[in-house]
Backbone as numpy.savetxt, mean C-alpha at the origin, in Angstrom:
# Nx Ny Nz CAx CAy CAz Cx Cy Cz
-11.06 2.92 -12.52 -11.88 4.10 -12.52 -11.01 5.36 -12.52
-10.11 5.47 -11.51 -9.23 6.63 -11.41 -7.87 6.14 -10.92
-6.95 7.07 -10.70 -5.66 6.68 -10.16 -5.74 6.33 -8.67
-6.90 6.59 -8.03 -7.08 6.31 -6.61 -8.15 5.27 -6.30
-9.00 4.96 -7.28 -10.13 4.06 -7.06 -10.24 3.08 -8.22
-10.61 1.85 -7.90 -10.76 0.85 -8.96 -11.75 -0.22 -8.50
-12.47 -0.76 -9.44 -13.29 -1.93 -9.19 -13.39 -2.72 -10.48
-13.60 -4.01 -10.34 -13.81 -4.85 -11.51 -14.69 -6.04 -11.12
-15.29 -6.64 -12.14 -16.13 -7.81 -11.96 -15.44 -9.03 -12.55
-15.60 -10.16 -11.88 -15.18 -11.44 -12.44 -16.16 -12.50 -11.96
-15.81 -13.76 -12.16 -16.72 -14.84 -11.79 -17.00 -14.90 -10.29
-16.15 -14.28 -9.48 -16.35 -14.27 -8.03 -17.16 -13.06 -7.56
-17.50 -12.16 -8.48 -18.26 -10.97 -8.11 -17.49 -9.69 -8.37
-17.89 -8.66 -7.70 -17.25 -7.34 -7.85 -16.19 -7.17 -6.76
-15.06 -6.60 -7.15 -13.93 -6.37 -6.25 -13.61 -4.88 -6.24
-13.32 -4.34 -5.05 -13.11 -2.90 -4.87 -11.71 -2.63 -4.32
-11.08 -1.58 -4.84 -9.71 -1.26 -4.46 -9.54 0.24 -4.25
-8.68 0.59 -3.30 -8.29 1.99 -3.11 -6.76 2.07 -3.09
-6.26 3.17 -3.61 -4.82 3.43 -3.64 -4.45 4.06 -2.31
-3.40 3.55 -1.70 -2.98 3.99 -0.37 -1.46 4.15 -0.31
-0.99 4.70 0.78 0.44 4.86 1.02 0.87 3.99 2.19
1.92 3.23 1.97 2.55 2.45 3.03 3.84 3.19 3.38
3.91 3.71 4.60 5.05 4.50 5.04 5.84 3.72 6.08
7.01 3.24 5.68 7.86 2.47 6.59 8.86 3.42 7.24
8.84 3.52 8.57 9.76 4.43 9.24 11.22 4.03 9.01
12.06 5.03 8.80 13.51 4.82 8.70 14.10 5.38 9.98
14.78 4.54 10.75 15.33 4.93 12.04 16.31 6.10 11.85
16.07 7.18 12.59 16.95 8.33 12.56 16.68 9.30 11.41
15.69 9.01 10.58 15.37 9.86 9.43 13.92 10.32 9.59
13.66 11.59 9.30 12.31 12.12 9.45 11.35 11.57 8.39
11.81 11.42 7.15 10.95 10.94 6.07 10.91 9.41 6.04
9.74 8.81 5.85 9.64 7.35 5.77 9.99 6.84 4.38
10.19 5.54 4.27 10.29 4.87 2.98 8.85 4.69 2.51
8.52 5.18 1.35 7.13 5.26 0.92 6.85 4.34 -0.27
5.80 3.57 -0.14 5.29 2.75 -1.24 3.88 3.23 -1.56
3.54 3.37 -2.82 2.16 3.58 -3.24 1.61 2.23 -3.66
0.58 1.75 -2.99 0.07 0.40 -3.21 -1.46 0.41 -3.26
-2.03 -0.73 -3.60 -3.48 -0.92 -3.64 -3.89 -1.89 -2.53
-5.07 -1.62 -1.95 -5.69 -2.58 -1.04 -7.10 -2.87 -1.52
-7.50 -4.10 -1.33 -8.86 -4.53 -1.63 -9.70 -4.30 -0.38
-10.84 -3.65 -0.57 -11.74 -3.35 0.56 -13.14 -3.87 0.24
-13.97 -3.92 1.25 -15.35 -4.36 1.06 -16.13 -3.31 0.28
-17.26 -3.71 -0.27 -18.12 -2.78 -0.98 -18.58 -1.65 -0.05
-18.91 -1.99 1.18 -19.35 -0.99 2.16 -18.23 0.03 2.44
-17.01 -0.46 2.64 -15.88 0.44 2.88 -15.60 1.31 1.67
-15.66 0.71 0.49 -15.42 1.45 -0.75 -16.45 2.58 -0.89
-17.72 2.25 -0.65 -18.78 3.26 -0.77 -18.57 4.39 0.23
-18.20 4.06 1.46 -17.94 5.08 2.48 -16.73 5.94 2.07
-15.69 5.30 1.56 -14.50 6.03 1.13 -14.85 7.02 0.02
-15.62 6.56 -0.97 -16.03 7.43 -2.08 -16.91 8.56 -1.56
-17.85 8.23 -0.67 -18.78 9.22 -0.12 -18.03 10.34 0.62
-16.94 10.01 1.29 -16.21 11.00 2.10 -14.89 11.42 1.45
-14.72 11.12 0.18 -13.46 11.35 -0.53 -13.00 12.80 -0.42
-13.88 13.75 -0.65 -13.51 15.18 -0.62 -13.30 15.71 0.79
-13.98 15.12 1.75 -13.86 15.55 3.16 -13.82 14.29 4.03
-12.65 13.63 4.07 -12.57 12.34 4.78 -12.85 12.46 6.28
-13.49 11.44 6.81 -13.68 11.32 8.25 -12.43 10.64 8.78
-11.60 11.39 9.50 -10.31 10.86 9.96 -10.46 9.76 11.00
-11.66 9.54 11.47 -11.91 8.44 12.40 -12.24 7.13 11.71
-12.49 7.18 10.40 -12.81 5.96 9.65 -11.59 5.05 9.57
-11.85 3.75 9.51 -10.82 2.73 9.29 -11.42 1.72 8.33
-10.60 1.27 7.38 -11.07 0.31 6.38 -10.16 -0.90 6.38
-10.71 -2.05 6.75 -9.92 -3.28 6.64 -9.66 -3.54 5.16
-8.46 -3.99 4.84 -8.16 -4.30 3.46 -7.10 -5.38 3.33
-7.07 -5.98 2.15 -6.06 -6.98 1.80 -5.03 -6.31 0.89
-3.77 -6.44 1.23 -2.68 -5.87 0.44 -2.69 -6.53 -0.94
-2.66 -5.74 -2.00 -2.83 -6.28 -3.35 -1.64 -6.00 -4.27
-0.44 -5.98 -3.71 0.76 -5.80 -4.51 1.82 -6.80 -4.09
2.70 -7.10 -5.02 3.92 -7.86 -4.73 5.05 -6.84 -4.70
5.72 -6.70 -3.57 6.80 -5.74 -3.48 8.15 -6.43 -3.65
9.06 -5.80 -4.40 10.40 -6.37 -4.51 11.08 -6.33 -3.15
12.01 -7.23 -2.96 12.83 -7.33 -1.75 12.15 -8.16 -0.66
10.84 -8.25 -0.69 10.10 -8.97 0.35 9.53 -10.28 -0.20
9.39 -11.30 0.68 8.65 -12.48 0.25 7.20 -12.09 -0.01
6.43 -12.95 -0.58 5.06 -12.69 -1.01 4.30 -11.75 -0.07
4.00 -10.57 -0.56 3.26 -9.58 0.23 1.77 -9.58 -0.10
1.38 -10.25 -1.17 -0.01 -10.23 -1.61 -0.90 -10.89 -0.56
-1.97 -10.20 -0.20 -2.94 -10.77 0.72 -2.66 -10.51 2.20
-1.66 -9.69 2.51 -1.43 -9.34 3.91 -2.61 -8.51 4.42
-2.96 -8.68 5.68 -4.05 -7.92 6.28 -3.56 -6.51 6.62
-4.41 -5.51 6.30 -4.05 -4.12 6.58 -5.26 -3.36 7.09
-5.00 -2.16 7.59 -6.04 -1.24 7.98 -5.70 0.09 7.32
-6.63 0.59 6.48 -6.43 1.88 5.81 -7.03 2.98 6.67
-6.30 4.11 6.71 -6.73 5.25 7.51 -6.77 6.49 6.62
-7.94 7.11 6.45 -8.01 8.34 5.65 -7.15 9.44 6.26
-6.68 10.35 5.40 -5.90 11.50 5.85 -6.47 12.77 5.24
-6.24 13.87 5.90 -6.73 15.18 5.44 -5.87 15.70 4.30
-6.35 16.76 3.68 -5.55 17.49 2.69 -5.36 16.79 1.37
-6.35 16.05 0.92 -6.27 15.34 -0.36 -5.11 14.35 -0.45
-4.67 13.85 0.69 -3.64 12.83 0.70 -4.28 11.45 0.60
-3.57 10.55 -0.05 -4.07 9.16 -0.07 -4.05 8.61 1.34
-4.95 7.67 1.63 -4.95 7.06 2.96 -3.61 6.37 3.22
-3.31 6.24 4.50 -2.15 5.44 4.89 -2.66 4.06 5.28
-1.77 3.08 5.24 -2.17 1.75 5.71 -1.21 1.28 6.79
-1.76 0.45 7.64 -0.99 -0.18 8.70 -1.13 -1.69 8.50
-0.02 -2.37 8.21 -0.10 -3.84 8.11 -0.39 -4.44 9.50
-1.17 -5.51 9.50 -1.41 -6.22 10.75 -0.07 -6.73 11.27
0.12 -6.67 12.59 1.37 -7.17 13.16 1.47 -8.67 12.93
2.61 -9.08 12.39 2.89 -10.49 12.14 4.39 -10.64 12.02
4.84 -11.87 11.74 6.27 -12.08 11.55 6.70 -11.89 10.09
5.78 -11.45 9.23 6.16 -11.17 7.84 7.15 -10.00 7.85
8.24 -10.09 7.07 9.25 -9.03 7.08 8.71 -7.62 6.78
7.69 -7.50 5.94 7.12 -6.18 5.68 6.45 -5.62 6.93
5.72 -6.46 7.64 5.08 -6.04 8.88 6.13 -5.69 9.93
7.15 -6.50 10.05 8.22 -6.22 11.01 8.88 -4.88 10.69
9.21 -4.66 9.42 9.83 -3.40 9.02 8.92 -2.22 9.34
7.63 -2.36 9.06 6.70 -1.27 9.33 6.63 -0.96 10.83
6.49 -1.98 11.64 6.26 -1.76 13.06 7.53 -1.46 13.85
8.70 -1.89 13.34 9.95 -1.65 14.06 10.83 -0.61 13.39
10.54 -0.27 12.14 11.39 0.66 11.41 12.55 -0.06 10.76
13.19 0.62 9.81 14.33 0.03 9.09 15.52 0.98 9.17
16.68 0.44 8.97 17.89 1.26 8.93 17.99 1.94 7.57
18.80 2.95 7.49 19.02 3.63 6.22 19.65 2.66 5.22
20.48 1.74 5.69 21.10 0.75 4.80 20.05 -0.19 4.22
19.10 -0.60 5.03 18.02 -1.47 4.53 17.15 -0.70 3.55
16.86 0.56 3.85 16.08 1.38 2.92 16.79 1.46 1.57
18.10 1.64 1.59 18.88 1.70 0.34 18.79 0.38 -0.42
18.91 -0.73 0.30 18.83 -2.05 -0.35 17.44 -2.27 -0.98
16.40 -1.86 -0.27 15.04 -1.99 -0.81 14.87 -1.11 -2.04
15.36 0.12 -1.97 15.26 1.04 -3.12 16.02 0.48 -4.32
17.19 -0.10 -4.09 17.96 -0.69 -5.20 17.22 -1.88 -5.80
16.61 -2.70 -4.97 15.83 -3.84 -5.48 14.64 -3.35 -6.31
13.98 -2.31 -5.83 12.83 -1.76 -6.56 13.27 -1.15 -7.88
14.36 -0.42 -7.89 14.86 0.19 -9.13 15.31 -0.87 -10.12
15.95 -1.91 -9.63 16.39 -3.00 -10.51 15.19 -3.65 -11.18
14.13 -3.83 -10.40 12.91 -4.44 -10.94 12.29 -3.54 -12.01
12.22 -2.23 -11.75 11.64 -1.29 -12.71 12.51 -1.25 -13.97
13.81 -1.12 -13.79 14.70 -1.05 -14.95 14.66 -2.35 -15.74
14.60 -3.47 -15.04 14.51 -4.76 -15.72 13.24 -4.85 -16.55
12.14 -4.35 -15.99 10.87 -4.35 -16.72 10.93 -3.47 -17.94
11.60 -2.32 -17.84 11.73 -1.43 -18.98 12.61 -2.07 -20.05
13.69 -2.70 -19.63 14.58 -3.34 -20.60 13.87 -4.46 -21.35
13.03 -5.23 -20.62 12.29 -6.30 -21.27 11.32 -5.77 -22.31
10.71 -4.61 -22.05 9.74 -4.04 -22.98 10.44 -3.50 -24.24
11.70 -3.14 -24.11 12.43 -2.61 -25.27 12.78 -3.69 -26.27
12.91 -4.93 -25.80 13.35 -6.02 -26.70 12.20 -6.72 -27.35
């Protein structure tokens, strides 16, 4: 639908998605490591999110399933999350459910600047590799 909202139908029914920000704290650095990702939400949550899109209710919370595979991490698809609306036309933030998954651990405990660099290099390698494949 848009760069922030999506839905589609398949044999299992209609599926709803919102674009969110996953902000992983970097120890000793003010700015987090930021991922723009999608989460799958219920129809009710999607409708509420759309209804309050221009003036979000900052008390709202939307359970969602993480719908991306991130480089550097083992399978991230389907992790449990909670999306939180933010003011000022910002995309919602998400909080992964606490678990022993490395992405959840990194989110809840923070990462070192060295780990942030390694993740960024893995992500860039993946993007560049994808571009190189499209050129051939």
